[in-house]
C-alpha positions as CSV (number, residue, x, y, z in Angstrom):
1,M,-0.2,0.0,-0.4
2,T,2.7,2.3,1.1
3,S,4.6,1.7,-1.9
4,Q,2.2,1.7,-4.2
5,G,1.4,5.4,-3.2
6,S,5.3,6.2,-3.0
7,S,5.4,5.2,-6.7
8,R,2.4,7.9,-7.2
9,Q,4.3,10.6,-6.1
10,P,6.1,13.1,-8.4
11,K,9.7,12.6,-9.2
12,Y,10.6,15.6,-7.3
13,Q,8.7,14.7,-4.5
14,R,10.2,11.2,-4.2
15,I,13.7,12.8,-4.6
16,A,12.8,15.6,-1.7
17,D,12.0,12.4,0.4
18,A,15.0,10.7,0.0
19,L,17.0,14.1,0.9
20,R,15.2,14.2,3.6
21,T,16.2,11.0,5.0
22,A,19.6,11.5,4.7
23,I,19.2,15.0,6.5
24,Q,17.5,13.4,9.6
25,A,19.9,10.4,9.2
26,G,23.2,12.6,9.7
27,E,24.5,12.6,6.4
28,Y,24.2,15.9,5.5
29,G,24.5,17.8,9.2
30,P,23.3,21.4,9.8
31,G,25.8,23.5,7.4
32,D,26.5,21.1,4.9
33,R,25.6,21.5,1.4
34,L,23.1,19.7,-0.4
35,P,23.5,18.1,-4.5
36,G,23.5,20.4,-6.4
37,E,20.9,20.2,-9.7
38,N,23.1,19.1,-11.8
39,D,24.4,16.4,-9.2
40,I,20.6,15.8,-8.7
41,M,19.7,15.7,-12.4
42,A,23.0,13.2,-12.9
43,A,21.8,10.8,-10.0
44,Y,17.9,10.6,-10.7
45,E,18.2,11.0,-14.7
46,V,16.3,14.1,-14.3
47,A,15.3,17.5,-15.8
48,R,16.8,20.6,-14.1
49,M,13.4,21.7,-13.2
50,T,12.3,18.2,-11.1
51,A,15.9,18.9,-9.7
52,R,15.1,22.5,-8.7
53,Q,11.5,21.4,-7.2
54,A,13.1,18.9,-5.4
55,L,15.4,21.6,-3.1
56,G,12.5,23.8,-3.3
57,V,10.3,21.5,-1.2
58,L,13.2,21.3,1.4
59,Q,13.5,25.2,1.5
60,N,9.7,25.0,1.8
61,E,9.5,23.7,4.9
62,G,12.2,25.2,6.4
63,I,14.7,22.2,6.6
64,A,17.1,23.9,3.9
65,E,18.0,27.5,2.8
66,A,19.3,28.7,0.0
67,R,22.2,30.6,-0.8
68,K,23.1,33.2,-3.3
69,G,26.0,31.7,-5.5
70,A,26.3,28.8,-3.3
71,G,23.8,26.5,-3.0
72,V,21.5,24.8,-1.1
73,F,22.4,24.1,2.4
74,V,21.0,22.2,5.5
75,R,19.4,24.8,7.7
76,D,21.5,25.8,10.5
77,F,19.2,26.8,13.0
78,K,16.7,24.8,15.5
79,P,12.9,26.7,15.6
80,L,12.2,28.3,18.5
81,R,9.1,26.7,20.5
82,R,6.8,29.4,21.4
83,R,5.0,28.4,24.2
84,G,1.6,30.3,24.0
85,I,-0.1,29.8,27.1
86,Q,3.1,29.7,29.7
87,R,4.9,33.0,27.9
88,L,1.6,35.2,28.8
89,A,1.2,34.0,32.2
90,R,0.8,36.5,34.8
91,E,3.9,34.9,36.7
92,Q,6.1,35.6,33.9
93,W,5.2,39.2,33.2
94,G,4.0,40.4,36.4
95,S,7.6,39.1,38.0
96,G,9.3,41.6,35.8
97,R,10.4,39.1,33.3
98,S,9.9,39.0,29.3
99,V,7.4,37.1,27.6
100,W,10.4,36.0,25.5
101,S,12.3,34.2,28.0
102,S,10.1,31.2,27.9
103,D,10.9,30.5,24.9
104,T,14.1,31.7,23.7
105,G,15.8,30.0,27.1
106,D,19.6,31.7,27.1
107,R,19.7,31.8,23.3
108,D,20.2,35.4,22.1
109,L,17.7,37.2,21.2
110,V,18.1,41.1,19.7
111,V,15.3,43.8,19.4
112,D,17.0,45.3,16.2
113,Q,14.5,47.6,15.1
114,I,12.3,49.7,17.4
115,D,9.6,52.5,16.0
116,V,7.2,54.3,18.6
117,R,5.0,56.5,17.4
118,E,1.5,58.0,18.3
119,E,-1.2,57.9,15.1
120,E,-4.2,58.1,14.4
121,A,-6.3,53.9,14.8
122,S,-6.5,53.0,11.6
123,D,-10.5,51.3,11.0
124,R,-9.3,47.8,11.7
125,V,-7.2,48.8,14.9
126,A,-10.1,50.9,16.6
127,D,-12.5,47.9,15.5
128,V,-10.4,45.8,18.2
129,L,-9.9,48.1,20.3
130,N,-13.2,49.8,20.5
131,L,-12.5,52.9,20.4
132,A,-14.0,56.1,18.2
133,A,-13.1,57.2,14.4
134,G,-10.2,59.0,15.1
135,S,-8.9,58.1,18.0
136,R,-5.4,57.9,19.1
137,V,-2.9,54.8,19.6
138,W,0.4,54.5,20.5
139,A,2.2,52.4,18.3
140,R,5.2,50.2,19.2
141,G,7.2,48.1,16.0
142,R,9.7,45.5,16.8
143,R,11.6,43.4,15.0
144,F,12.9,40.5,16.8
145,V,16.4,38.6,15.7
146,L,17.2,35.3,17.1
147,D,21.0,33.9,17.0
148,G,21.2,35.7,14.0
149,K,18.2,35.2,12.1
150,P,15.2,37.7,11.7
151,V,11.7,35.7,13.0
152,L,9.8,38.1,14.0
153,F,8.6,41.0,13.5
154,A,5.1,42.9,15.4
155,T,3.4,45.8,15.6
156,S,1.4,46.7,18.9
157,Y,-1.5,49.3,19.5
158,L,-2.4,50.9,22.7
159,P,-4.8,53.7,23.6
160,S,-3.1,57.3,23.8
161,D,-5.5,57.7,26.7
162,I,-4.6,54.9,28.4
163,V,-0.7,55.1,27.6
164,A,-0.1,58.5,27.2
165,A,3.7,59.6,29.1
166,S,3.9,56.4,30.5
167,A,7.1,54.3,29.7
168,I,5.2,52.0,27.3
169,T,5.6,55.4,24.9
170,Q,9.5,55.1,24.7
171,A,11.4,52.4,23.3
172,D,12.6,50.8,26.6
173,T,9.4,49.6,28.5
174,G,11.4,48.3,31.7
175,P,11.2,44.9,33.1
176,G,8.0,43.1,32.5
177,G,7.5,44.9,29.4
178,T,3.9,46.5,28.4
179,Y,2.2,44.5,30.1
180,A,3.4,45.2,33.6
181,R,3.5,48.4,32.9
182,L,0.0,48.1,31.9
183,A,-0.7,46.9,35.5
184,E,0.5,49.8,37.0
185,L,-1.4,52.2,34.6
186,G,-4.6,50.1,36.7
187,H,-5.2,48.4,33.1
188,K,-3.8,44.9,33.9
189,P,-4.0,42.0,31.7
190,V,-6.7,39.3,32.8
191,H,-7.8,37.9,29.5
192,F,-5.7,37.4,25.8
193,R,-7.2,36.0,23.0
194,E,-4.9,34.9,19.9
195,E,-5.9,34.4,16.2
196,I,-3.4,32.2,14.0
197,R,-3.7,31.8,10.2
198,S,-1.0,30.9,7.6
199,R,-0.6,32.9,4.1
200,M,2.8,33.9,1.6
201,P,4.5,36.6,2.8
202,S,4.4,40.2,0.9
203,T,7.6,41.7,-0.7
204,D,8.1,43.9,2.1
205,E,7.8,40.9,4.8
206,A,10.0,38.4,3.1
207,E,12.8,41.1,3.0
208,R,12.5,41.9,6.6
209,L,12.6,37.8,7.9
210,A,14.8,37.3,5.0
211,L,12.9,34.3,3.8
212,S,13.8,31.6,1.4
213,M,11.0,31.9,-1.4
214,G,7.9,30.2,-1.0
215,T,8.3,30.2,2.8
216,P,5.0,31.1,4.4
217,V,4.7,33.5,7.3
218,I,2.2,33.1,10.6
219,Q,0.0,36.1,11.0
220,I,-0.6,36.2,14.9
221,V,-3.2,38.8,16.0
222,R,-3.3,38.7,19.9
223,T,-5.8,41.0,21.7
224,A,-5.3,41.8,25.6
225,F,-8.5,42.5,27.6
226,A,-8.2,44.2,31.2
227,E,-11.0,44.0,33.8
228,G,-14.2,44.5,32.7
229,G,-13.5,43.5,28.8
230,R,-11.5,46.4,28.0
231,A,-9.4,45.7,24.8
232,V,-6.1,47.4,25.8
233,E,-3.9,45.9,23.1
234,V,-3.5,44.6,19.9
235,N,-0.6,43.1,19.0
236,E,-0.2,42.1,15.2
237,M,2.8,39.5,14.8
238,T,4.3,37.9,11.4
239,L,6.2,35.3,11.6
240,D,8.7,33.6,10.1
241,S,6.9,29.8,9.6
242,A,9.8,28.0,9.5
243,S,11.6,29.0,12.5
244,Y,8.9,28.2,14.9
245,V,7.1,25.7,16.9
246,L,3.8,26.6,18.0
247,E,3.1,24.8,21.6
248,Y,-0.1,25.2,23.3
249,D,0.0,23.3,26.5
250,F,-3.4,22.7,28.6
251,D,-5.6,20.5,30.7
252,A,-8.4,18.7,29.0
């Protein structure tokens, strides 16, 4: 049964499967160069397009990455495990720790781009935050780089009437980040909602995350609610899908 299914696979998929198996077996380690198109054409007696498609499968899965003028290499990057529930626990940010610390451990995380500004809320943001048309919000844009690899950029929007003149309007929000500062302002987050979808990136998103061609992104939109049900933040995040494992651990 399995062999029949395999025989019906396109040639490029069978080649990709063979290369993936070789990587998993340790024949090619992180950073090693995979066989090139010419090597695959000769070994499997296929056309160049078939060889290119096979390598493209591994790139799309995040297993391999193309380096201009050098070839395709086994990706030398350990995916980041995003613990969606633990990272937002009150004891995390309430004790002065970053929500990221539950994900990264001792890995090297850098925020290399920060853009903090006040602006008029878009219709989309105003709707989520239940603001009147023309209301002002503070926007906090950041790009996160892990072990030298851009993995996420995010923009948080918070109502100006809550956060004006607070540390939230500064580049460095201090220990515990935005949620700890919201608590100090009397708007402690007590409930979160995350909406998740996967899609192909725009040209700008692909450049900002240094994505290989064909790599999708994960979009997460998180809304934080204070007591009484008021939405106090909406955070729009764009993740490199090949850099993440999304983990949700909860009781039945």
